N, CA, C and O atoms as CSV, one atom per row, in Angstrom:
chain,resi,resn,atom,element,x,y,z
A,1,MET,N,N,7.477,-37.793,51.691
A,1,MET,CA,C,7.546,-39.085,52.324
A,1,MET,C,C,6.168,-39.434,52.873
A,1,MET,O,O,5.500,-38.589,53.468
A,2,THR,N,N,5.754,-40.655,52.676
A,2,THR,CA,C,4.464,-41.084,53.195
A,2,THR,C,C,4.670,-41.919,54.448
A,2,THR,O,O,5.670,-42.621,54.599
A,3,GLU,N,N,3.722,-41.824,55.316
A,3,GLU,CA,C,3.782,-42.559,56.572
A,3,GLU,C,C,3.123,-43.926,56.390
A,3,GLU,O,O,2.033,-44.031,55.827
A,4,ASN,N,N,3.790,-44.958,56.870
A,4,ASN,CA,C,3.191,-46.291,56.850
A,4,ASN,C,C,2.151,-46.367,57.948
A,4,ASN,O,O,2.423,-46.042,59.103
A,5,VAL,N,N,0.976,-46.792,57.584
A,5,VAL,CA,C,-0.115,-46.908,58.535
A,5,VAL,C,C,-0.535,-48.366,58.599
A,5,VAL,O,O,-0.738,-49.016,57.573
A,6,HIS,N,N,-0.659,-48.861,59.804
A,6,HIS,CA,C,-1.061,-50.253,60.015
A,6,HIS,C,C,-2.523,-50.423,59.587
A,6,HIS,O,O,-3.327,-49.509,59.770
A,7,PRO,N,N,-2.874,-51.578,59.022
A,7,PRO,CA,C,-4.256,-51.800,58.577
A,7,PRO,C,C,-5.311,-51.593,59.666
A,7,PRO,O,O,-6.422,-51.159,59.363
A,8,ILE,N,N,-4.989,-51.894,60.920
A,8,ILE,CA,C,-5.979,-51.711,61.985
A,8,ILE,C,C,-6.238,-50.222,62.231
A,8,ILE,O,O,-7.355,-49.829,62.568
A,9,GLU,N,N,-5.209,-49.405,62.063
A,9,GLU,CA,C,-5.399,-47.958,62.183
A,9,GLU,C,C,-6.263,-47.452,61.037
A,9,GLU,O,O,-7.143,-46.616,61.238
A,10,ASP,N,N,-6.010,-47.961,59.831
A,10,ASP,CA,C,-6.848,-47.607,58.685
A,10,ASP,C,C,-8.305,-47.993,58.936
A,10,ASP,O,O,-9.225,-47.243,58.609
A,11,HIS,N,N,-8.496,-49.176,59.522
A,11,HIS,CA,C,-9.855,-49.655,59.812
A,11,HIS,C,C,-10.554,-48.719,60.808
A,11,HIS,O,O,-11.721,-48.372,60.626
A,12,ALA,N,N,-9.844,-48.320,61.844
A,12,ALA,CA,C,-10.419,-47.411,62.842
A,12,ALA,C,C,-10.774,-46.067,62.215
A,12,ALA,O,O,-11.833,-45.506,62.495
A,13,LYS,N,N,-9.885,-45.554,61.368
A,13,LYS,CA,C,-10.151,-44.275,60.702
A,13,LYS,C,C,-11.344,-44.394,59.755
A,13,LYS,O,O,-12.166,-43.482,59.662
A,14,ALA,N,N,-11.431,-45.528,59.054
A,14,ALA,CA,C,-12.557,-45.730,58.142
A,14,ALA,C,C,-13.875,-45.781,58.913
A,14,ALA,O,O,-14.880,-45.233,58.461
A,15,LEU,N,N,-13.873,-46.432,60.065
A,15,LEU,CA,C,-15.087,-46.447,60.885
A,15,LEU,C,C,-15.475,-45.030,61.285
A,15,LEU,O,O,-16.622,-44.617,61.112
A,16,ALA,N,N,-14.510,-44.292,61.821
A,16,ALA,CA,C,-14.786,-42.930,62.293
A,16,ALA,C,C,-15.249,-42.015,61.167
A,16,ALA,O,O,-16.025,-41.088,61.399
A,17,ASP,N,N,-14.782,-42.270,59.955
A,17,ASP,CA,C,-15.153,-41.434,58.818
A,17,ASP,C,C,-16.472,-41.843,58.163
A,17,ASP,O,O,-16.945,-41.183,57.238
A,18,ASP,N,N,-17.057,-42.930,58.646
A,18,ASP,CA,C,-18.321,-43.438,58.106
A,18,ASP,C,C,-19.490,-42.712,58.784
A,18,ASP,O,O,-19.638,-42.760,60.006
A,19,ASN,N,N,-20.308,-42.046,57.983
A,19,ASN,CA,C,-21.445,-41.313,58.541
A,19,ASN,C,C,-22.400,-42.225,59.306
A,19,ASN,O,O,-22.996,-41.807,60.298
A,20,ARG,N,N,-22.547,-43.464,58.851
A,20,ARG,CA,C,-23.412,-44.420,59.563
A,20,ARG,C,C,-22.837,-44.740,60.941
A,20,ARG,O,O,-23.594,-44.919,61.896
A,21,PHE,N,N,-21.514,-44.813,61.060
A,21,PHE,CA,C,-20.891,-45.063,62.352
A,21,PHE,C,C,-21.208,-43.908,63.300
A,21,PHE,O,O,-21.516,-44.129,64.471
A,22,CYS,N,N,-21.132,-42.692,62.799
A,22,CYS,CA,C,-21.470,-41.525,63.626
A,22,CYS,C,C,-22.938,-41.586,64.052
A,22,CYS,O,O,-23.273,-41.245,65.187
A,23,GLU,N,N,-23.797,-42.014,63.154
A,23,GLU,CA,C,-25.215,-42.173,63.488
A,23,GLU,C,C,-25.392,-43.224,64.581
A,23,GLU,O,O,-26.184,-43.043,65.506
A,24,TRP,N,N,-24.650,-44.319,64.466
A,24,TRP,CA,C,-24.702,-45.373,65.484
A,24,TRP,C,C,-24.241,-44.829,66.833
A,24,TRP,O,O,-24.852,-45.121,67.861
A,25,LEU,N,N,-23.168,-44.040,66.836
A,25,LEU,CA,C,-22.695,-43.448,68.089
A,25,LEU,C,C,-23.750,-42.537,68.702
A,25,LEU,O,O,-23.917,-42.510,69.922
A,26,ASP,N,N,-24.463,-41.791,67.859
A,26,ASP,CA,C,-25.544,-40.942,68.377
A,26,ASP,C,C,-26.604,-41.784,69.069
A,26,ASP,O,O,-27.236,-41.335,70.025
A,27,THR,N,N,-26.796,-43.002,68.586
A,27,THR,CA,C,-27.802,-43.895,69.146
A,27,THR,C,C,-27.344,-44.509,70.456
A,27,THR,O,O,-28.124,-44.605,71.405
A,28,ILE,N,N,-26.076,-44.929,70.518
A,28,ILE,CA,C,-25.615,-45.653,71.700
A,28,ILE,C,C,-24.924,-44.783,72.743
A,28,ILE,O,O,-24.879,-45.152,73.916
A,29,ASP,N,N,-24.381,-43.628,72.335
A,29,ASP,CA,C,-23.616,-42.791,73.259
A,29,ASP,C,C,-23.661,-41.339,72.791
A,29,ASP,O,O,-22.656,-40.781,72.350
A,30,ALA,N,N,-24.826,-40.752,72.894
A,30,ALA,CA,C,-25.017,-39.374,72.433
A,30,ALA,C,C,-24.124,-38.414,73.219
A,30,ALA,O,O,-23.836,-38.628,74.396
A,31,LEU,N,N,-23.702,-37.370,72.548
A,31,LEU,CA,C,-22.900,-36.337,73.194
A,31,LEU,C,C,-23.762,-35.540,74.167
A,31,LEU,O,O,-24.935,-35.281,73.899
A,32,ASP,N,N,-23.178,-35.154,75.295
A,32,ASP,CA,C,-23.904,-34.366,76.290
A,32,ASP,C,C,-24.378,-33.027,75.727
A,32,ASP,O,O,-25.388,-32.480,76.170
A,33,SER,N,N,-23.641,-32.510,74.752
A,33,SER,CA,C,-23.980,-31.212,74.166
A,33,SER,C,C,-25.259,-31.264,73.336
A,33,SER,O,O,-25.864,-30.232,73.042
A,34,GLY,N,N,-25.665,-32.481,72.961
A,34,GLY,CA,C,-26.832,-32.617,72.104
A,34,GLY,C,C,-26.487,-32.579,70.616
A,34,GLY,O,O,-27.335,-32.873,69.773
A,35,TRP,N,N,-25.260,-32.220,70.297
A,35,TRP,CA,C,-24.820,-32.201,68.910
A,35,TRP,C,C,-24.594,-33.630,68.430
A,35,TRP,O,O,-24.262,-34.501,69.234
A,36,PRO,N,N,-24.768,-33.886,67.144
A,36,PRO,CA,C,-24.478,-35.231,66.622
A,36,PRO,C,C,-22.969,-35.476,66.592
A,36,PRO,O,O,-22.179,-34.533,66.537
A,37,HIS,N,N,-22.587,-36.729,66.627
A,37,HIS,CA,C,-21.168,-37.081,66.524
A,37,HIS,C,C,-20.639,-36.684,65.155
A,37,HIS,O,O,-21.338,-36.781,64.146
A,38,SER,N,N,-19.400,-36.238,65.141
A,38,SER,CA,C,-18.688,-35.920,63.901
A,38,SER,C,C,-17.589,-36.965,63.719
A,38,SER,O,O,-17.396,-37.831,64.573
A,39,HIS,N,N,-16.886,-36.876,62.621
A,39,HIS,CA,C,-15.780,-37.792,62.392
A,39,HIS,C,C,-14.715,-37.613,63.473
A,39,HIS,O,O,-14.092,-38.579,63.913
A,40,TYR,N,N,-14.517,-36.362,63.892
A,40,TYR,CA,C,-13.542,-36.080,64.951
A,40,TYR,C,C,-13.973,-36.710,66.274
A,40,TYR,O,O,-13.170,-37.377,66.926
A,41,THR,N,N,-15.226,-36.508,66.678
A,41,THR,CA,C,-15.660,-37.075,67.960
A,41,THR,C,C,-15.724,-38.602,67.887
A,41,THR,O,O,-15.547,-39.280,68.899
A,42,ALA,N,N,-15.974,-39.135,66.709
A,42,ALA,CA,C,-15.971,-40.590,66.544
A,42,ALA,C,C,-14.561,-41.146,66.780
A,42,ALA,O,O,-14.399,-42.176,67.434
A,43,ARG,N,N,-13.561,-40.471,66.254
A,43,ARG,CA,C,-12.175,-40.916,66.482
A,43,ARG,C,C,-11.831,-40.840,67.964
A,43,ARG,O,O,-11.231,-41.762,68.515
A,44,ARG,N,N,-12.210,-39.742,68.606
A,44,ARG,CA,C,-11.921,-39.607,70.037
A,44,ARG,C,C,-12.671,-40.680,70.840
A,44,ARG,O,O,-12.139,-41.196,71.823
A,45,TRP,N,N,-13.894,-41.018,70.431
A,45,TRP,CA,C,-14.680,-42.041,71.111
A,45,TRP,C,C,-13.998,-43.400,70.983
A,45,TRP,O,O,-13.906,-44.143,71.960
A,46,ILE,N,N,-13.521,-43.728,69.786
A,46,ILE,CA,C,-12.815,-44.999,69.581
A,46,ILE,C,C,-11.573,-45.046,70.464
A,46,ILE,O,O,-11.316,-46.058,71.116
A,47,GLU,N,N,-10.805,-43.967,70.491
A,47,GLU,CA,C,-9.609,-43.930,71.341
A,47,GLU,C,C,-9.967,-44.142,72.805
A,47,GLU,O,O,-9.289,-44.883,73.516
A,48,GLU,N,N,-11.025,-43.493,73.247
A,48,GLU,CA,C,-11.453,-43.638,74.640
A,48,GLU,C,C,-11.897,-45.070,74.938
A,48,GLU,O,O,-11.506,-45.643,75.955
A,49,GLN,N,N,-12.701,-45.640,74.066
A,49,GLN,CA,C,-13.211,-46.991,74.283
A,49,GLN,C,C,-12.098,-48.040,74.238
A,49,GLN,O,O,-12.166,-49.053,74.935
A,50,CYS,N,N,-11.083,-47.796,73.423
A,50,CYS,CA,C,-9.972,-48.743,73.289
A,50,CYS,C,C,-8.825,-48.425,74.251
A,50,CYS,O,O,-7.829,-49.147,74.299
A,51,ASP,N,N,-8.969,-47.349,75.009
A,51,ASP,CA,C,-7.984,-46.923,76.007
A,51,ASP,C,C,-6.600,-46.715,75.380
A,51,ASP,O,O,-5.596,-47.236,75.865
A,52,VAL,N,N,-6.576,-45.937,74.284
A,52,VAL,CA,C,-5.323,-45.580,73.616
A,52,VAL,C,C,-5.259,-44.068,73.450
A,52,VAL,O,O,-6.285,-43.389,73.422
A,53,GLU,N,N,-4.044,-43.555,73.341
A,53,GLU,CA,C,-3.846,-42.118,73.153
A,53,GLU,C,C,-4.067,-41.688,71.711
A,53,GLU,O,O,-4.421,-40.540,71.441
A,54,SER,N,N,-3.852,-42.628,70.781
A,54,SER,CA,C,-4.061,-42.337,69.366
A,54,SER,C,C,-4.420,-43.637,68.656
A,54,SER,O,O,-4.142,-44.728,69.154
A,55,LEU,N,N,-5.036,-43.506,67.499
A,55,LEU,CA,C,-5.432,-44.694,66.749
A,55,LEU,C,C,-4.225,-45.520,66.315
A,55,LEU,O,O,-4.349,-46.727,66.110
A,56,GLY,N,N,-3.070,-44.895,66.173
A,56,GLY,CA,C,-1.860,-45.611,65.811
A,56,GLY,C,C,-1.451,-46.644,66.844
A,56,GLY,O,O,-0.797,-47.632,66.509
A,57,ARG,N,N,-1.827,-46.428,68.091
A,57,ARG,CA,C,-1.494,-47.367,69.173
A,57,ARG,C,C,-2.236,-48.691,69.041
A,57,ARG,O,O,-1.836,-49.681,69.654
A,58,LEU,N,N,-3.299,-48.728,68.260
A,58,LEU,CA,C,-4.050,-49.972,68.079
A,58,LEU,C,C,-3.169,-51.083,67.508
A,58,LEU,O,O,-3.398,-52.264,67.773
A,59,ALA,N,N,-2.169,-50.701,66.731
A,59,ALA,CA,C,-1.293,-51.682,66.084
A,59,ALA,C,C,-0.349,-52.361,67.072
A,59,ALA,O,O,0.171,-53.440,66.786
A,60,THR,N,N,-0.122,-51.747,68.220
A,60,THR,CA,C,0.840,-52.296,69.178
A,60,THR,C,C,0.198,-52.776,70.467
A,60,THR,O,O,0.888,-53.296,71.344
A,61,ASP,N,N,-1.103,-52.611,70.594
A,61,ASP,CA,C,-1.802,-53.006,71.825
A,61,ASP,C,C,-2.875,-54.036,71.478
A,61,ASP,O,O,-3.935,-53.677,70.964
A,62,PRO,N,N,-2.607,-55.317,71.755
A,62,PRO,CA,C,-3.573,-56.355,71.378
A,62,PRO,C,C,-4.924,-56.230,72.084
A,62,PRO,O,O,-5.950,-56.600,71.513
A,63,VAL,N,N,-4.940,-55.723,73.296
A,63,VAL,CA,C,-6.207,-55.544,74.018
A,63,VAL,C,C,-7.029,-54.453,73.343
A,63,VAL,O,O,-8.241,-54.590,73.171
A,64,ALA,N,N,-6.358,-53.368,72.963
A,64,ALA,CA,C,-7.042,-52.275,72.271
A,64,ALA,C,C,-7.547,-52.743,70.907
A,64,ALA,O,O,-8.650,-52.387,70.490
A,65,ALA,N,N,-6.736,-53.541,70.217
A,65,ALA,CA,C,-7.153,-54.064,68.909
A,65,ALA,C,C,-8.391,-54.948,69.054
A,65,ALA,O,O,-9.290,-54.903,68.215
A,66,ALA,N,N,-8.436,-55.744,70.109
A,66,ALA,CA,C,-9.610,-56.592,70.360
A,66,ALA,C,C,-10.839,-55.738,70.659
A,66,ALA,O,O,-11.948,-56.071,70.242
A,67,SER,N,N,-10.638,-54.640,71.378
A,67,SER,CA,C,-11.747,-53.725,71.663
A,67,SER,C,C,-12.289,-53.120,70.377
A,67,SER,O,O,-13.502,-53.018,70.198
A,68,LEU,N,N,-11.388,-52.717,69.478
A,68,LEU,CA,C,-11.820,-52.166,68.196
A,68,LEU,C,C,-12.598,-53.211,67.408
A,68,LEU,O,O,-13.606,-52.896,66.776
A,69,ASP,N,N,-12.133,-54.445,67.445
A,69,ASP,CA,C,-12.818,-55.517,66.735
A,69,ASP,C,C,-14.245,-55.688,67.263
A,69,ASP,O,O,-15.180,-55.867,66.483
A,70,GLN,N,N,-14.410,-55.633,68.576
A,70,GLN,CA,C,-15.758,-55.737,69.173
A,70,GLN,C,C,-16.634,-54.570,68.735
A,70,GLN,O,O,-17.801,-54.756,68.392
A,71,ILE,N,N,-16.070,-53.377,68.748
A,71,ILE,CA,C,-16.815,-52.187,68.324
A,71,ILE,C,C,-17.257,-52.348,66.875
A,71,ILE,O,O,-18.415,-52.097,66.541
A,72,ALA,N,N,-16.336,-52.764,66.023
A,72,ALA,CA,C,-16.647,-52.924,64.599
A,72,ALA,C,C,-17.733,-53.973,64.391
A,72,ALA,O,O,-18.612,-53.800,63.547
A,73,ARG,N,N,-17.676,-55.052,65.152
A,73,ARG,CA,C,-18.691,-56.102,65.030
A,73,ARG,C,C,-20.070,-55.608,65.478
A,73,ARG,O,O,-21.078,-55.879,64.827
A,74,ARG,N,N,-20.098,-54.890,66.587
A,74,ARG,CA,C,-21.383,-54.352,67.069
A,74,ARG,C,C,-21.974,-53.380,66.052
A,74,ARG,O,O,-23.174,-53.407,65.780
A,75,PHE,N,N,-21.122,-52.525,65.497
A,75,PHE,CA,C,-21.589,-51.578,64.496
A,75,PHE,C,C,-22.104,-52.307,63.253
A,75,PHE,O,O,-23.143,-51.945,62.702
A,76,ALA,N,N,-21.373,-53.335,62.815
A,76,ALA,CA,C,-21.769,-54.078,61.608
A,76,ALA,C,C,-23.137,-54.731,61.789
A,76,ALA,O,O,-23.947,-54.739,60.863
A,77,VAL,N,N,-23.395,-55.275,62.967
A,77,VAL,CA,C,-24.709,-55.884,63.244
A,77,VAL,C,C,-25.786,-54.814,63.183
A,77,VAL,O,O,-26.830,-55.008,62.560
A,78,TRP,N,N,-25.531,-53.691,63.827
A,78,TRP,CA,C,-26.509,-52.602,63.817
A,78,TRP,C,C,-26.733,-52.092,62.399
A,78,TRP,O,O,-27.871,-51.875,61.981
A,79,ASP,N,N,-25.638,-51.902,61.660
A,79,ASP,CA,C,-25.738,-51.368,60.314
A,79,ASP,C,C,-26.515,-52.326,59.407
A,79,ASP,O,O,-27.315,-51.890,58.578
A,80,LYS,N,N,-26.283,-53.604,59.563
A,80,LYS,CA,C,-26.988,-54.603,58.756
A,80,LYS,C,C,-28.474,-54.647,59.106
A,80,LYS,O,O,-29.327,-54.720,58.222
A,81,ASN,N,N,-28.770,-54.604,60.387
A,81,ASN,CA,C,-30.153,-54.717,60.855
A,81,ASN,C,C,-30.818,-53.367,61.099
A,81,ASN,O,O,-32.027,-53.290,61.320
A,82,GLN,N,N,-30.023,-52.313,61.057
A,82,GLN,CA,C,-30.481,-50.959,61.358
A,82,GLN,C,C,-31.154,-50.884,62.720
A,82,GLN,O,O,-32.153,-50.191,62.915
A,83,GLU,N,N,-30.570,-51.623,63.651
A,83,GLU,CA,C,-31.062,-51.591,65.027
A,83,GLU,C,C,-29.941,-52.046,65.937
A,83,GLU,O,O,-28.925,-52.569,65.478
A,84,LEU,N,N,-30.129,-51.850,67.204
A,84,LEU,CA,C,-29.124,-52.253,68.175
A,84,LEU,C,C,-29.250,-53.732,68.487
A,84,LEU,O,O,-30.348,-54.282,68.561
A,85,ASP,N,N,-28.095,-54.362,68.668
A,85,ASP,CA,C,-28.039,-55.774,69.075
A,85,ASP,C,C,-28.109,-55.811,70.593
A,85,ASP,O,O,-27.126,-55.503,71.267
A,86,LEU,N,N,-29.248,-56.180,71.131
A,86,LEU,CA,C,-29.429,-56.167,72.582
A,86,LEU,C,C,-29.068,-57.466,73.222
A,86,LEU,O,O,-29.170,-57.603,74.441
């Protein structure tokens, strides 16, 4: 049996699995350990920033979904320009 996943959850997972997104996180919110962000820490960072317990909650929380949208937009600007949008 396959689990139905909401498109916004897929979007969040795709961001976290993107190596460029992890690079962006290293730029804007480096880990205290000094290690680079991984796909796992990227997912945890998205959950923390969107104030959800899991990425699946994004589908039922409009405020969290809006937060993810802002994150995705900021990343897209940085990725396009390869710099931070100040």
